[in-house]
N, C-alpha and C positions, 0 to 999 in steps of 0.2 A: 679416594686417594688416589693421583695418575701419579707415579714414579717416570723422573725423567733421568736420561743419563748421555751424554753427550763429549766424546772425547776433539779438544783441540788441537793435541800434537803426539807425538809418541810418549811425552809425558803427563802431559795435563789434560785433565777434563773437569767437568762439573756434573753435578749428582744432587738430585732432590725432588721436591714433591710439590706436587699442583693441586689444586682445590679443584674439585671436580661436581659440587653441588654450587647453585645459588646461595651466595650471602645471605646475610639478614635481611638487606634492602633489597632483596632480588637482583643485587650485582652479579654480573657474570663473567668480571674481569677483576684482578685484585692487588693490591700492593704486593712487591716480591724482594724478600730479603736476598741478597747475595752474601754469604756467609765465609770468611778468609780467615782460614784458622791460623794459629801460630805455631811452633815447631822448629822455630831458631833456622829457618831454611834448609834444615837439613832433612826434614820429615813431616807428615801433619799426625795429627792423631785423630783418626778417621773417626773412630767412633765418639770421641768428642764433637766432632764434627757436625757428625748428623743429630746427635742430641739439641745441640743449641739448632739448628734446623729445623728440628721437628717439634722443637718449644714455638718457635714461631710460627708454625703450620698448624698448631694447636688454637693459635689466637686469630687465625684466620687469614694469615698471608700464604701466600706462596714461598718457598723458601729453599734455595738448594745451597750446596758448599761446592767451593773450587779448591780441589787437587791441582794446586799449581807447582812450576818446576823447580827443583831444589839447585844447591851448590853442588857441583860434580856434573850434573847433567846440563847446563849452560854455564859457559865462561867467558868473562864475569857473568853472574846471575841475572842484574838488573840491565836493562827493564823489563825483561822478560815475565816476571808475574804481573807487572803491571800491566803489558799489554795483553796476556791470558784474561785479566779480568775486564779489559774492554771488550776482548772477543765474547766473553759471557754475556756479559751486558748487551752485547750488538747482536748476536744470536737469540738470545732469550726476547729480547722487543721486536726482532723480525720474524719469530715463529708465530704464522695465525693461527697455530694451532693450541698454542698454550693461552691459557686465561689471565693473560697478563696486562695490568694497567701499565702502559709504557710511560706516562707521567708519574711512577710510582715505583721505581725500583731504587733501590737503597742497599750500597754494600755495607757490612758489616765487619771490621776486622779486628782480632784478637792479637795482640803481642808483635811478631813480625807481618802478621796478615793486617795488623794497623798501619804499620808499616806501609803495604801495599796501596790501602784504602785511603790514608790520609795522602802519597803521593797522587793516586789517582784525584783524588778532590783536587790536586795542585793542576794538575795534567788533561784532564778529561777534554778542554777546550784546544788542545794545543793542537799543530799540525802535525809534529812528529807523530803523535800517537794515533792521528786518523790514517797518518800513512801506515802507521806498523798494522793496524787492524783492519785497514780496507773500510773504515765507517766514517760518517761524518761526525762532526761534534754533536750535532743535535741527538743523532742515535746514541753516542758514547754517554750524554748528559743524565747522571743521577739526581735523583730529587732532593737526596740530601746522604750524610755519612754517619755512621757510628763506629766509635773506638773506643774500645776494651783494654784497658793497660796497655798500651799501644808504643813500639818502638816508632821513633819519630826520624831520628838521626842517626847513621852509623857511628858520628863520635859525641853521642853524649851518653855513655856510659855501657852500650850494649851496641855491638859485642866489646869485650874488652882488650883484643888484640890485634895487630895490623893485619897480621896473615888471615884471618876471617875477615875484615876488611876488606881486603884484597880479594878475596873470594868473590865477595857481593857484587864490588864495583873500583874501578880504576880511575873513579872520579865522585866521592864522597859526597863534596858539595854538591852535586846535580840530585842527590838524593837524600839531601839533608831536608825533610820535607817543610819544616817552618820557614825555610827561606826562599820558598817557591809558593807562598800562600798569595793570591792576588783578588782582587774584588769577582772574581768568578767563582769562585770558590763557593760551594755550596754549605747549606747548614750544618752543623755538626753538633753530635752528642757524644760525649765523651764520660767516661768512668774511670777510675783507677783508685787502688787503695795505698793510702799512706807509706805501709810499711812494706812493699815491694823493694825487694833488694836484687832480684835479677836485672831489671829495667827501670831506673831510677826516675822518679814522678817528675821531674825535671823536664822529661822527652814531652810527656803530655802538656806540661804548663807552657812548654816554649812553643807549641803549637796552637794552644788557646788563645795565648797571649798576642800570637803575629793576626788569627782570627779576629780577636778583639780591636787591634790596631788597624784592620782594614774595614772593621763595623758589620761584620758577617755574626750573623744570628749563630750563638752558641749554648751550647748549655754544656754545664761541667760538674760531675759529681765525685767528689773525693770520698772514699769510704776509707777509716783510720786502719782497721784491722784485717788482716789477710796477705796471704802471699801472692806471688805471680802464678798466673795460669788458672784462674779459678773458674771461667768461662760461666754456667750458671750460676756455680756459687751454692749450688744445692747438692744433695746426696746422688742427683743421676751422674752429675760430674764430678763428683769429689773425687782426689785422689792420692789422699792422705789425709792423715787427722789434721785439723785445722783448716779444712777447706770446703766444708759444709757449711755455710755461712749464713742466716737466714736475711739479716738486715742486709748483707749484701746482695742476698739475691734478689732485692726488690730491684735493682738496675733493669731487669727485663721489664717490669711493669712499667718503670719511669720510662725506659725507652720506648716503649709501644704507645704510651701516652704522648711521649714527643711527637713520635710519629702520626699520630692520630690528628694532631694540632698541625703539625707540617702541613699532612695532605689537605686540610680543611682549608686552607688559606687559596 
């Protein structure tokens, strides 16, 4: 295991794990998952983020997690975390010392991390993001996107007050991810629980509907039971009774199968 950590600015960095042995087929570069955790844009549960990255690493991926800027560190917050995700992907792809397959970098966002990843999927090819990151669209291009119980829009039930929305952005429409899906969006895998009371499932359904309307490849899994913030949904990331859910924990296997199918085409 090769451990990497890189500061992006005074607030944000990425940290994670690189494969350091040839793969089963003798490959020396590997698909890379960029985990973008939740935390309501006020904090990041780093132990959880690291556990998710390690779960992907154990399945043969490179995996890093992004500690992005929070509310109070940048005002208004957006688009800083989107730019930081782009910088992360750009730096990973352009580092010849890392065993990264540049055609197989996939961000995975949970909760507000899902908001960042959904917006990144919308905007990776935009001129403003290239200018902000100093990278071309071809470098910023992801292979796909994975979303777990994502926030999609500031006005779809989370956050629940105008003051918090104003801390996020002075232009909520620009950061309503379902409104900016285009034919350039990459294939998306989404999982959510129907019982999520924190971030209404309408967030997920709105993004999936727009992806469908644009004839984009997508896969959606709606598990009935489980609260918000499940992460791996197993004993590793269980944070209260009712968050170790073996059925929901299948999302990881399903996501990996989806990634393998996506990259085989």
